[in-house]
N, C-alpha and C positions, 0 to 999 in steps of 0.2 A: 745662826741660821739667817740666811739671808731673804729680806722681805720686800715688799714696796715701804720704800723710807717714806713717804710723804702720797696725800692723796691726787697730787698732780702728775705723781708719778707713771708713765706707762707703764703699765702691769704686770707685774712679774712675781708669780706667788710662789712662797715657802709655805710646807704643809703648817707654820704654824697661821696661817691666814688663809687656807686654799677650802677649808670645810661649807664655808655657809655657798660658795660657787657650785659645788658639786650634789650637795647634801639639803633635799629640799623636805625630808621628814625622819623624823628616828626610827629604824624599825628593831622590833621588840623582840625580834628572833633571839637576839645576841649576839650573832655571827661577827667575827671581826670586829671592827672599829666603826658599824654601824650607826649603835647606839651613842653616842656621846658621853665619854667617864664612864662607862660600863665596865670595860676592862683597862689595866693599867696600860698607859702608853708605853711605847717599843720605840724608844728616842733614835729618830731617820728613819720611821717607817710604818706605812698604817695599809690595813688590809679592809675591802670593803667587799658584800656583793651589791649587784646591780638594784635591791630592791632598797627604795628610799635615795635613787638616785634623782635628780632634778630632769627634764624634760629635754635639754639642751645645755651644752656647754660649751663656752667658747663664743668666739674664739679668745684665745689668752694666751701665754706664756706660764711654764713653770720652772721653776728652777732644780726639779726632782727628776727622776726616769718614771715612767708608767708603764705596767703590763698590761692590759686589759685583753679576757678570756671570752669570749662569747658561745655559749652552751647552748641557746637557742634564742631564737627573734632574728633580727636583723637591725640595722641602724646604717646612718653614712657619718662617715670619719672623712675630715680634710687635714693634710697635713701641708702648712705653706700653701704650695698653688696644686697639690697634687690630691686626686680627690678618690676614697675607697667605700668600699661598701662591704659592712660586716654583716658576715652567715652566721651559721651556726657552725663549730667546729673554727672561727676564727681567733689567732693569735695577734697583739699589734701594741708596737710600742711605741713611746715618744721618749728624747734624751731631753737637758734642760735646754733652753732657748728655742725650744719653737715653738711656732702659734700654731695651734691646732684646735679643732673644733668637732663638735658630736651633736648630731639630731638624727627628726625622723627616724627616731627611735619606736619600734615596733610593740602593741601592746604585749604580745607574748617575748618579749627579749627579756634574757636574764643569764647572767654573770658572773665575772668576779673581778677585780682589778686593786690591784697592788703599785702603792706610789714608794716612793726610797728615794733619799737623800745619795749625791754622790760618795760619799765616804763610806755610807753602810757596810758596803762589802768589803772595807778595806783590810780587815783580818783576814780574808782570804784571798783577796784581790785587789792591787791600788787599784783607784778609779781611774786613771790613765789609762791603762791598760784593758778596761771593761768594753768600749768598743771594738781593741785587738780581738779581743777572746769569743767577744759577741757581735756578729756583724750589722746581724740588725738594730744593734746601738750606734751605729755608726749613719754619718750622714751617706754615706755612698751606699750603706747595705738597705734592703728592703725593707720595710717596716712593718707589712702586714701580709702574713698568709694564714692559708687553713692546710689544720692539722688531720692524721686519720681520726678515725674514729677511738683506737686504742692508744691513740699520743695522748687523744683529750681525756680518755679516762685519768689516763696517768697524771696529767697537769692537774685535773682537779682532785685525784687523790694528795699530790702535794699540797693544793690550795687546802684541805680540810686537816691534812695533818698543822700544817700551820695555823694555821684556825685554832686548833686542840691548845696550843702554844701561846698563841696570842691571849685565847682566854683563861690559861692557867697561870700559875705563880710557883711552877717549877724551877729548881737550881738551872744556870745557865739558860734561859729563858730566850735572850737577845742572841745566844750563840749558836741554839736551836734554830731561830726563826733567821737567819744569815744562813744557815746550811741550807735551809729548806726553800728558801730565794735563791742559792746558788744551783742547786738542783733543778727547779724549774728554768732559770734558765740554761741547764742544760741539756734538759728535756726537749727545749725551745729549739736550741741550736741541732741536737740530730734530726729534728724532724725539718728543719733549714735547709742542712744538709742531702736530706733522702730527697728533697724536693731539690736538690740542686742549683739551691739560691744563690752557694756560695762560690759558684764559678762564672769567672769572667764571660759574661753573655757579647756574643758577636752581633752589634747593634749599628744600622746602617748611619754614615757620617751625620747626614743631618736630626734624624730623633736624638742621638745621642748628644750632640750639640745644644739642643732642647732642653732635652735632659738636666744636662749640667746647667744651664742656664734657669730655669725653674729653680732649682737648688739652691742655687746662690742668691737668687731673687730671695728666698723663702727666707734665709738667714741674715742677709745684709741690705733689706732695703729702706732701712730705716736711716741709715748713713750713706748710701750709695743711691739714689735718684734717676741716673740718665742712663739712658741706652750704651751711650760709648763707655760708663765705668764697667759696665759686665762684658766689654766688647774686648777692653783691655785685660781684665782678668782670664778670657778664654783664647786669647791672641788670634781674633777676629776683626774685622773691620765692622762699627756700628750697621752698616747697611747690608750685609751678610748677613749678620745677627737677625736682625728685622725682618729679611728675608727667609730665613732657615724656620726661625719661631712662626712667622706666619703660618708660613707652608706646612710646619706639625702639626702646629694648634689650633689654626683658624683665627688666634689674636697675636696682634702686633707685642715687639716686644716692652713698648711701651703700656700697652694694657694689664698686660702681668702686672709689672709696679705698681701699678695703678690698683691693679686687686688686691694686693700687698697693705697695700695703703688703707684701703675700705677696711681690711678686718682689723688694722691696727684700731682704728677710727671704731670701729663698733665695740672694741675691748672697752674703749676711755668712755665711748657712750652706757655702756650699759654696767661697767664694774666699776666707775669714779664717780665722783658727786664733780666733775669738770664741767664748767659751763662751755656753751657749744665756742665761744670765744676762746676761754683758754685750749680747747682739744685742738683749734684752727691754729694756734703760737706753738702748742708744743709738735703740732707735725710740719710745723715750719711753713705756713702758708702766709700769705701777706695778710691777710684778713680775713676775716670771720665769710663776708659773701664768697671770697674766691672757695673757702672750704666748703661752702652751703653748695655752691654751684658742682661741686668735684664729687660729692658725697651724693646726691641725686642723680648724677652722668651715672655712675656705677652701682646706684640702688633705686631709683627710679622713686624716691623719699628725701625729704630734707632728713638731717637729723634729729631734728629735735620728733619729728614724726615717726621717724624707727625708733629713738629712745624709748618715747610713750607707748610706742605698739607692745615692744618688748618689757615694759612694766606692766601693761594691760594683761600680757599675756600670763603671769605668775611663773615665767621659766627663768 
């Protein structure tokens, strides 16, 4: 399992080192893997309800897929530069390598989430074909949508059946979990098709270009820091890209790249023991003072103030 190799690495969490990031307490209901060590592990897979979830998660990267199902309440979710609002009957997906975060979770929020490694469904479907078979797991797909009441009930029923398998120790337990996970993805795909999210949408040239730019930034911002890098990928001039992104989003293309770097800095500040200087050099700033100015320009706070506030909040 690939995980962080050392504390100075930019955080990329695998299942083996992720629990402390998203769980604040042990839930004694016995559901899924809510209570550590209570149920026998299923290699490459974990199942939780939102009871015991921390007040906010991220920004961070995971090395696994994540499916989240909101039954009640609301929360904010950000994937890369795109922001979403989870409402009741919302299902969302992230795939390995994406930067994502969740916060502003309402007091009445409740739902379920599943984490699984790329190879977990290999007996049923090769890992390379997952994005092709289930478009919401791909870079070009729609990662969040709302299902009907009937579709929600079907998804929850599958989650509960999966929980029975996780808590039991019957023969072919892993195979049963794999099959139930595949059925959850299939039910989600049926909703996706019903909502016509699988069909190409004719979008005006400017919004389409801005959307493609934002997705590319979300995936490549660490190694590509200049607007010209993305202009080249998109086969347009840097000036044209800047004008389009500014017109569509209200921010310059450079602002978008900076926003992703701020998210990465927050992840390092929150989830590692790196000093401010170490983080500055890790993110290729010439010196800590430059990093401090950059971070304060994006957040209104110095890195140390932001880090201390997060630690003080207990989230």
